[in-house]
MIDREN-188717 format. One record per residue (C-alpha): residue in three letters; chain; x, y, z. Coordinates in nm, 3 decimals, decimal comma. Layout:
% MIDREN-188717
 res chain      px      py      pz
 ALA     A       X       Y       Z
...
***
This chain:
% MIDREN-188717
 res chain      px      py      pz
 MET     A  -7,471   0,390  -7,902
 VAL     A  -7,623   0,602  -8,179
 ARG     A  -7,621   0,562  -8,553
 ASP     A  -7,523   0,864  -8,765
 ILE     A  -7,877   0,862  -8,899
 GLY     A  -7,990   0,977  -8,556
 THR     A  -7,821   1,313  -8,595
 GLU     A  -7,977   1,355  -8,938
 ALA     A  -8,323   1,270  -8,805
 LEU     A  -8,289   1,520  -8,519
 THR     A  -8,186   1,783  -8,770
 ARG     A  -8,502   1,709  -8,967
 LEU     A  -8,703   1,758  -8,649
 ALA     A  -8,551   2,101  -8,604
 GLY     A  -8,656   2,183  -8,960
 GLU     A  -9,020   2,091  -8,904
 ARG     A  -9,262   2,380  -8,958
 VAL     A  -9,469   2,508  -8,667
 ASP     A  -9,843   2,510  -8,738
 HIS     A -10,188   2,425  -8,603
 ARG     A -10,081   2,071  -8,503
 PHE     A  -9,892   2,198  -8,201
 LYS     A -10,115   2,339  -7,928
 GLY     A -10,004   2,623  -7,709
 LEU     A  -9,747   2,763  -7,950
 PRO     A  -9,764   3,125  -8,068
 PRO     A -10,008   3,168  -8,359
 ASP     A  -9,776   3,420  -8,519
 ALA     A  -9,505   3,155  -8,539
 ASP     A  -9,693   2,959  -8,807
 GLY     A  -9,458   2,860  -9,087
 VAL     A  -9,128   2,910  -8,906
 THR     A  -8,918   2,605  -8,829
 VAL     A  -8,879   2,469  -8,479
 ALA     A  -8,513   2,570  -8,489
 GLU     A  -8,602   2,924  -8,593
 LEU     A  -8,861   2,953  -8,318
 ALA     A  -8,612   2,826  -8,058
 ALA     A  -8,357   3,080  -8,181
 GLN     A  -8,608   3,359  -8,113
 ARG     A  -8,589   3,270  -7,741
 ARG     A  -8,943   3,387  -7,679
 ASN     A  -9,074   3,421  -7,327
 LEU     A  -9,335   3,164  -7,228
 PHE     A  -9,552   3,431  -7,064
 THR     A  -9,509   3,731  -7,293
 GLY     A  -9,400   3,575  -7,623
 GLY     A  -9,739   3,490  -7,770
 PHE     A  -9,789   3,138  -7,630
 THR     A -10,153   3,049  -7,580
 THR     A -10,307   2,859  -7,291
 PRO     A -10,312   2,582  -7,207
 VAL     A  -9,942   2,518  -7,261
 LEU     A  -9,721   2,252  -7,106
 ALA     A  -9,359   2,345  -7,036
 LEU     A  -9,050   2,159  -6,920
 SER     A  -8,796   2,326  -6,695
 ALA     A  -8,458   2,339  -6,869
 GLU     A  -8,269   2,345  -6,541
 ARG     A  -8,463   2,064  -6,376
 LEU     A  -8,448   1,843  -6,683
 ASP     A  -8,070   1,879  -6,687
 HIS     A  -8,049   1,813  -6,313
 ASN     A  -8,247   1,489  -6,339
 LEU     A  -8,039   1,361  -6,631
 ARG     A  -7,718   1,427  -6,438
 LEU     A  -7,845   1,279  -6,113
 MET     A  -7,942   0,942  -6,261
 GLU     A  -7,617   0,924  -6,457
 THR     A  -7,430   0,974  -6,131
 TYR     A  -7,647   0,721  -5,946
 ALA     A  -7,603   0,446  -6,206
 THR     A  -7,228   0,502  -6,224
 ARG     A  -7,188   0,503  -5,845
 HIS     A  -7,368   0,169  -5,817
 GLY     A  -7,206  -0,004  -6,112
 LEU     A  -7,529  -0,025  -6,310
 ALA     A  -7,579  -0,003  -6,683
 PHE     A  -7,880   0,215  -6,759
 ALA     A  -8,145   0,176  -7,030
 PRO     A  -8,410   0,434  -6,933
 HIS     A  -8,763   0,346  -7,035
 GLY     A  -8,840   0,552  -7,343
 LYS     A  -9,216   0,492  -7,329
 THR     A  -9,227   0,765  -7,065
 SER     A  -9,150   1,047  -7,307
 MET     A  -9,133   0,892  -7,656
 ALA     A  -8,910   1,190  -7,730
 PRO     A  -8,602   1,106  -7,941
 GLN     A  -8,434   1,430  -7,837
 LEU     A  -8,452   1,311  -7,476
 PHE     A  -8,334   0,963  -7,579
 HIS     A  -8,020   1,121  -7,720
 ARG     A  -7,968   1,334  -7,412
 GLN     A  -8,003   1,023  -7,196
 LEU     A  -7,744   0,845  -7,409
 ALA     A  -7,515   1,146  -7,381
 HIS     A  -7,551   1,110  -7,003
 GLY     A  -7,418   0,756  -7,007
 ALA     A  -7,720   0,540  -7,089
 TRP     A  -7,636   0,197  -7,236
 GLY     A  -7,943   0,213  -7,457
 ILE     A  -8,318   0,275  -7,443
 THR     A  -8,591   0,050  -7,305
 LEU     A  -8,920   0,033  -7,494
 ALA     A  -9,247  -0,160  -7,469
 VAL     A  -9,409  -0,216  -7,811
 PRO     A  -9,295  -0,244  -8,175
 HIS     A  -9,411   0,104  -8,276
 GLN     A  -9,182   0,253  -8,016
 VAL     A  -8,892   0,049  -8,155
 ARG     A  -8,963   0,191  -8,502
 VAL     A  -8,947   0,544  -8,363
 ALA     A  -8,620   0,473  -8,184
 ARG     A  -8,464   0,317  -8,492
 GLU     A  -8,571   0,612  -8,707
 PHE     A  -8,368   0,829  -8,472
 GLY     A  -8,062   0,606  -8,468
 ILE     A  -8,092   0,423  -8,137
 SER     A  -7,860   0,124  -8,163
 ARG     A  -7,932  -0,057  -7,835
 ILE     A  -8,291  -0,137  -7,747
 PHE     A  -8,427  -0,344  -7,460
 LEU     A  -8,793  -0,436  -7,519
 ALA     A  -8,938  -0,494  -7,171
 ASN     A  -9,222  -0,702  -7,307
 GLU     A  -9,295  -1,025  -7,489
 LEU     A  -9,298  -1,000  -7,867
 VAL     A  -9,486  -1,256  -8,076
 ASP     A  -9,625  -1,045  -8,362
 PRO     A  -9,481  -1,195  -8,683
 ALA     A  -9,480  -0,869  -8,880
 ALA     A  -9,294  -0,688  -8,603
 LEU     A  -9,050  -0,975  -8,558
 LYS     A  -8,972  -0,988  -8,930
 TRP     A  -8,910  -0,612  -8,936
 ILE     A  -8,681  -0,624  -8,632
 SER     A  -8,497  -0,918  -8,787
 SER     A  -8,445  -0,717  -9,105
 GLU     A  -8,303  -0,433  -8,894
 LEU     A  -8,062  -0,674  -8,724
 ASP     A  -7,956  -0,823  -9,057
 ALA     A  -7,900  -0,482  -9,212
 ASP     A  -7,710  -0,325  -8,920
 GLU     A  -7,450  -0,533  -8,739
 GLY     A  -7,421  -0,257  -8,476
 PHE     A  -7,786  -0,294  -8,372
 ARG     A  -7,843  -0,475  -8,041
 PHE     A  -8,198  -0,579  -7,956
 ILE     A  -8,317  -0,778  -7,652
 CYS     A  -8,671  -0,874  -7,557
 TYR     A  -8,862  -1,081  -7,301
 VAL     A  -8,988  -1,435  -7,346
 ASP     A  -9,206  -1,614  -7,088
 SER     A  -9,361  -1,919  -7,257
 VAL     A  -9,279  -2,215  -7,478
 ARG     A  -9,565  -2,108  -7,704
 GLY     A  -9,406  -1,765  -7,737
 VAL     A  -9,077  -1,926  -7,838
 GLU     A  -9,259  -2,131  -8,103
 LEU     A  -9,428  -1,823  -8,249
 MET     A  -9,103  -1,626  -8,252
 ASP     A  -8,915  -1,911  -8,417
 ALA     A  -9,178  -1,945  -8,690
 ALA     A  -9,159  -1,574  -8,771
 LEU     A  -8,779  -1,555  -8,766
 ARG     A  -8,679  -1,855  -8,977
 GLY     A  -8,430  -1,755  -9,241
 ALA     A  -8,287  -1,466  -9,038
 ALA     A  -7,913  -1,417  -9,058
 ARG     A  -7,883  -1,323  -8,689
 PRO     A  -8,058  -1,479  -8,391
 LEU     A  -8,272  -1,251  -8,179
 ASP     A  -8,153  -1,207  -7,819
 VAL     A  -8,404  -1,290  -7,546
 VAL     A  -8,417  -1,288  -7,167
 VAL     A  -8,648  -1,509  -6,964
 GLU     A  -8,889  -1,287  -6,775
 LEU     A  -8,951  -1,391  -6,415
 ALA     A  -9,295  -1,295  -6,287
 ALA     A  -9,308  -1,080  -5,976
 GLY     A  -9,553  -1,318  -5,812
 GLU     A  -9,890  -1,484  -5,849
 GLY     A -10,142  -1,246  -5,997
 ALA     A  -9,866  -1,014  -6,120
 ARG     A  -9,832  -0,910  -6,482
 THR     A  -9,639  -1,112  -6,741
 GLY     A  -9,353  -1,350  -6,667
 VAL     A  -9,279  -1,712  -6,584
 ARG     A  -9,426  -1,827  -6,252
 THR     A  -9,210  -2,124  -6,147
 GLU     A  -8,849  -2,241  -6,169
 ALA     A  -8,956  -2,544  -6,371
 GLU     A  -9,133  -2,321  -6,623
 CYS     A  -8,825  -2,098  -6,645
 ALA     A  -8,615  -2,402  -6,733
 ALA     A  -8,870  -2,516  -6,990
 VAL     A  -8,870  -2,178  -7,161
 ALA     A  -8,488  -2,169  -7,160
 ASP     A  -8,480  -2,521  -7,308
 ALA     A  -8,720  -2,413  -7,580
 VAL     A  -8,497  -2,119  -7,669
 ALA     A  -8,191  -2,344  -7,684
 ALA     A  -8,372  -2,580  -7,920
 VAL     A  -8,419  -2,321  -8,197
 GLY     A  -8,159  -2,140  -8,402
 THR     A  -8,351  -1,815  -8,435
 LEU     A  -8,321  -1,708  -8,070
 ARG     A  -8,033  -1,669  -7,826
 LEU     A  -8,074  -1,670  -7,449
 VAL     A  -7,871  -1,382  -7,304
 GLY     A  -8,004  -1,342  -6,952
 VAL     A  -8,298  -1,292  -6,717
 ALA     A  -8,517  -0,996  -6,635
 GLY     A  -8,832  -0,881  -6,461
 TYR     A  -9,015  -0,586  -6,310
 GLU     A  -9,013  -0,553  -5,933
 GLY     A  -9,285  -0,287  -5,948
 GLU     A  -9,538  -0,569  -5,986
 VAL     A  -9,445  -0,745  -5,660
 PRO     A  -9,775  -0,793  -5,473
 GLN     A  -9,807  -0,576  -5,160
 ALA     A  -9,464  -0,436  -5,238
 ASP     A  -9,248  -0,326  -4,949
 PRO     A  -8,867  -0,324  -4,915
 ALA     A  -8,849  -0,679  -4,779
 ARG     A  -9,074  -0,830  -5,047
 VAL     A  -8,903  -0,643  -5,329
 HIS     A  -8,555  -0,742  -5,211
 ALA     A  -8,668  -1,103  -5,179
 TRP     A  -8,805  -1,113  -5,533
 LEU     A  -8,493  -0,949  -5,676
 ARG     A  -8,285  -1,219  -5,508
 GLN     A  -8,503  -1,478  -5,684
 LEU     A  -8,418  -1,306  -6,011
 THR     A  -8,043  -1,304  -5,949
 ALA     A  -8,059  -1,665  -5,827
 LEU     A  -8,224  -1,758  -6,156
 ALA     A  -7,931  -1,601  -6,343
 VAL     A  -7,686  -1,794  -6,127
 ASP     A  -7,871  -2,123  -6,180
 PHE     A  -7,893  -2,073  -6,556
 ASP     A  -7,522  -1,998  -6,565
 LYS     A  -7,431  -2,306  -6,360
 ASP     A  -7,639  -2,516  -6,601
 GLY     A  -7,435  -2,380  -6,893
 ARG     A  -7,728  -2,207  -7,058
 PHE     A  -7,515  -1,906  -7,159
 SER     A  -7,217  -2,102  -7,295
 GLY     A  -7,146  -2,180  -7,657
 SER     A  -7,358  -1,899  -7,798
 GLY     A  -7,093  -1,632  -7,860
 LEU     A  -7,201  -1,421  -7,563
 ASP     A  -6,959  -1,180  -7,400
 GLU     A  -7,192  -1,082  -7,111
 ILE     A  -7,497  -1,206  -6,921
 VAL     A  -7,790  -0,965  -6,891
 VAL     A  -7,963  -0,927  -6,554
 SER     A  -8,225  -0,652  -6,572
 ALA     A  -8,491  -0,493  -6,351
 GLY     A  -8,574  -0,151  -6,223
 GLY     A  -8,874   0,076  -6,250
 SER     A  -8,891   0,419  -6,093
 ALA     A  -9,011   0,315  -5,746
 TRP     A  -8,753   0,056  -5,632
 PHE     A  -8,426   0,116  -5,812
 ASP     A  -8,250   0,144  -5,477
 ALA     A  -8,349  -0,216  -5,404
 VAL     A  -8,223  -0,315  -5,750
 ALA     A  -7,889  -0,150  -5,675
 ASP     A  -7,870  -0,333  -5,339
 VAL     A  -7,940  -0,679  -5,475
 PHE     A  -7,749  -0,646  -5,801
 ALA     A  -7,444  -0,552  -5,593
 GLU     A  -7,473  -0,895  -5,427
 LEU     A  -7,473  -1,086  -5,757
 PRO     A  -7,192  -1,343  -5,742
 GLU     A  -6,936  -1,370  -6,017
 LEU     A  -7,074  -1,546  -6,323
 SER     A  -6,893  -1,723  -6,604
 LEU     A  -6,916  -1,401  -6,806
 PRO     A  -6,937  -1,037  -6,700
 ALA     A  -7,287  -0,936  -6,588
 LEU     A  -7,464  -0,647  -6,759
 LYS     A  -7,667  -0,516  -6,463
 LEU     A  -7,928  -0,321  -6,652
 LEU     A  -8,154  -0,068  -6,478
 ARG     A  -8,460   0,057  -6,672
 SER     A  -8,617   0,347  -6,476
 GLY     A  -8,780   0,606  -6,701
 ALA     A  -8,998   0,854  -6,510
 TYR     A  -8,694   1,026  -6,359
 VAL     A  -8,638   1,237  -6,669
 SER     A  -8,923   1,475  -6,585
 HIS     A  -9,020   1,334  -6,244
 ASP     A  -9,353   1,475  -6,116
 ASP     A  -9,526   1,662  -5,837
 VAL     A  -9,737   1,387  -5,679
 HIS     A  -9,703   1,015  -5,756
 TYR     A  -9,330   0,981  -5,822
 ARG     A  -9,245   1,255  -5,575
 GLU     A  -9,400   1,026  -5,311
 ILE     A  -9,259   0,690  -5,423
 THR     A  -8,914   0,779  -5,556
 PRO     A  -8,635   0,586  -5,383
 PHE     A  -8,455   0,915  -5,323
 THR     A  -8,695   0,970  -5,031
 ARG     A  -8,533   0,662  -4,873
 ILE     A  -8,178   0,753  -4,974
 PRO     A  -8,164   1,136  -4,945
 GLU     A  -7,786   1,125  -4,929
 GLU     A  -7,791   1,022  -5,299
 GLY     A  -7,967   1,343  -5,408
 ALA     A  -8,321   1,432  -5,513
 LEU     A  -8,507   1,446  -5,842
 GLU     A  -8,691   1,766  -5,932
 PRO     A  -9,033   1,789  -6,101
 ALA     A  -8,973   1,942  -6,443
 PHE     A  -9,328   1,973  -6,579
 ARG     A  -9,564   2,266  -6,528
 LEU     A  -9,896   2,304  -6,707
 TRP     A -10,004   2,664  -6,756
 ALA     A -10,370   2,750  -6,801
 GLN     A -10,577   3,066  -6,779
 ILE     A -10,867   3,147  -6,549
 VAL     A -11,161   3,188  -6,784
 SER     A -11,450   3,191  -6,536
 ARG     A -11,498   3,294  -6,172
 PRO     A -11,867   3,225  -6,116
 SER     A -11,855   3,245  -5,736
 PRO     A -11,615   3,324  -5,451
 GLU     A -11,572   2,949  -5,396
 GLN     A -11,518   2,841  -5,754
 ALA     A -11,315   2,915  -6,065
 PHE     A -11,245   2,742  -6,395
 ALA     A -10,922   2,722  -6,594
 ASN     A -10,899   2,629  -6,961
 ALA     A -10,702   2,304  -6,926
 GLY     A -10,859   1,963  -6,879
 LYS     A -10,824   1,594  -6,953
 ARG     A -10,692   1,666  -7,302
 ASP     A -10,399   1,851  -7,149
 ALA     A -10,320   1,710  -6,804
 ALA     A -10,241   1,367  -6,664
 TYR     A -10,527   1,249  -6,445
 ASP     A -10,502   0,869  -6,431
 LEU     A -10,326   0,867  -6,092
 ASP     A -10,384   1,209  -5,935
 LEU     A -10,532   1,546  -6,023
 PRO     A -10,303   1,839  -6,104
 VAL     A -10,183   2,054  -5,816
 ALA     A -10,230   2,432  -5,825
 GLN     A  -9,887   2,582  -5,755
 VAL     A  -9,854   2,943  -5,870
 VAL     A -10,059   3,229  -6,011
 ARG     A  -9,926   3,492  -6,254
 ARG     A -10,079   3,840  -6,300
 ASP     A  -9,911   4,144  -6,454
 ASP     A  -9,579   3,955  -6,482
 THR     A  -9,582   3,882  -6,109
 GLU     A  -9,583   3,524  -5,982
 ARG     A  -9,707   3,419  -5,637
 PRO     A  -9,812   3,095  -5,465
 ALA     A -10,160   2,965  -5,551
 THR     A -10,269   2,996  -5,190
 GLY     A -10,621   2,869  -5,127
 VAL     A -10,663   2,717  -5,476
 GLU     A -10,730   2,345  -5,523
 VAL     A -10,799   2,145  -5,839
 THR     A -11,104   1,929  -5,762
 GLY     A -11,184   1,784  -6,104
 LEU     A -11,120   1,788  -6,476
 SER     A -11,357   1,806  -6,769
 ASP     A -11,232   1,756  -7,123
 GLN     A -11,115   2,118  -7,150
 HIS     A -11,167   2,267  -6,803
 ALA     A -11,006   2,238  -6,462
 TRP     A -11,248   2,277  -6,172
 LEU     A -11,094   2,491  -5,899
 ARG     A -11,211   2,531  -5,541
 THR     A -11,110   2,868  -5,400
 ALA     A -11,083   2,944  -5,029
 PRO     A -11,144   3,296  -4,891
 GLU     A -10,771   3,373  -4,901
 ALA     A -10,743   3,288  -5,271
 ASP     A -10,655   3,588  -5,489
 LEU     A -10,771   3,473  -5,831
 GLU     A -10,921   3,670  -6,119
 VAL     A -11,038   3,598  -6,471
 GLY     A -10,736   3,634  -6,696
 ASP     A -10,478   3,512  -6,444
 TRP     A -10,240   3,235  -6,550
 ILE     A -10,227   2,939  -6,315
 GLY     A  -9,930   2,699  -6,309
 MET     A -10,009   2,342  -6,212
 GLY     A  -9,787   2,049  -6,118
 LEU     A  -9,872   1,711  -6,268
 SER     A  -9,873   1,348  -6,157
 HIS     A  -9,744   1,062  -6,377
 PRO     A  -9,505   1,165  -6,656
 CYS     A  -9,614   0,878  -6,884
 THR     A  -9,959   1,031  -6,929
 SER     A  -9,832   1,389  -6,943
 PHE     A  -9,593   1,361  -7,237
 ASP     A  -9,847   1,176  -7,450
 LYS     A -10,089   1,471  -7,463
 TRP     A  -9,840   1,710  -7,621
 GLN     A  -9,661   1,676  -7,955
 LEU     A  -9,425   1,972  -7,914
 ILE     A  -9,329   2,087  -7,565
 PRO     A  -9,146   2,413  -7,491
 VAL     A  -8,839   2,387  -7,269
 ALA     A  -8,819   2,703  -7,061
 GLU     A  -8,551   2,847  -6,837
 ALA     A  -8,640   2,978  -6,492
 ASP     A  -8,716   3,330  -6,625
 GLY     A  -8,955   3,188  -6,888
 THR     A  -8,714   3,203  -7,183
 VAL     A  -8,796   2,912  -7,417
 VAL     A  -8,473   2,759  -7,540
 ASP     A  -8,588   2,437  -7,705
 TYR     A  -8,890   2,230  -7,809
 ILE     A  -8,929   1,857  -7,740
 ARG     A  -9,112   1,653  -8,005
 THR     A  -9,297   1,340  -7,894
 PHE     A  -9,413   1,038  -8,096
 PHE     A  -9,706   0,848  -7,945
***
């Protein structure tokens, strides 16, 4: 669901002026609006863009949006993709247009961005005990009856802090008890007794409303299909037990939320959520995978569930970072002008994919990225590598979450290089 204000905010984005804040964009475009620049349909390689420049594939972006819409529908899942991946309201709206129930976020700043762009359903996959943030979210709920907000809770102390901050609110804040993925995992309640104690604490205050259970299977220790399925069954059993104990009755609920699902095990989520027995109210089976929107060329390419379920389709890596060869000091070495400021490197180094020279593109045979400095990529070149100073090199990236955050305005290019849109991020 989207407030009308969202359309107005996106229109304001299109009216933003291009200037020095946005790296990689054509210097001669200074002063034009983003919408005007998009209308020029410049070519990424010949239209004045400077290196380094990150681009998203228009076709692959659209493919990934459609594929996950189809997957969620086929498996009877509601979908709230994790917005912290891109922090791009334009992509939030495209995800909603492709059937998403709402957007998942992680911290209050991200909620403020989403609300500025009219997002009306937000799942905060985190605990929230900051009084200033709670008061602001409460004011949003009180001012907009169409706004739905859900967040985690995993301690009695957390409930006490939330209650203290929310007293006087007109609407209670919806919470789900977060079940930890195991000992030594991230946040979440560790035992059944603690789950019950947290639920009792919620029931004892008027500022909160228990609406379900949730967790993150990506934190299961030594995760494999058997362990992940077993933990997910613990999560659904918790929902069943809470329901049998009447914890969701008498609070005006029309559905019970059961939520999980990162980008590595959503097939397991689909399997186990399909086994969920009938509850006293309809179950909102909420999947939260986020990295799918751009996918990647290393980490998520390797761990995506679509490698286990190829009959369901395949995601396509949509990012490519373009840099220029600025130094070729020896036959075994070259340097490109993109580094840690431009490329994700927390999980894997970029992968050299293609080289462009004189408008001709060919595979980057014999070229390997071996390291990154702040503004340089270190390249090892084998004897068969055909690489010269001035060539453009296109690199695939690993980990979308640390790719989007390095770029404020990202060109969206069609296969022939025509730039048809620009994605604004807010980190």
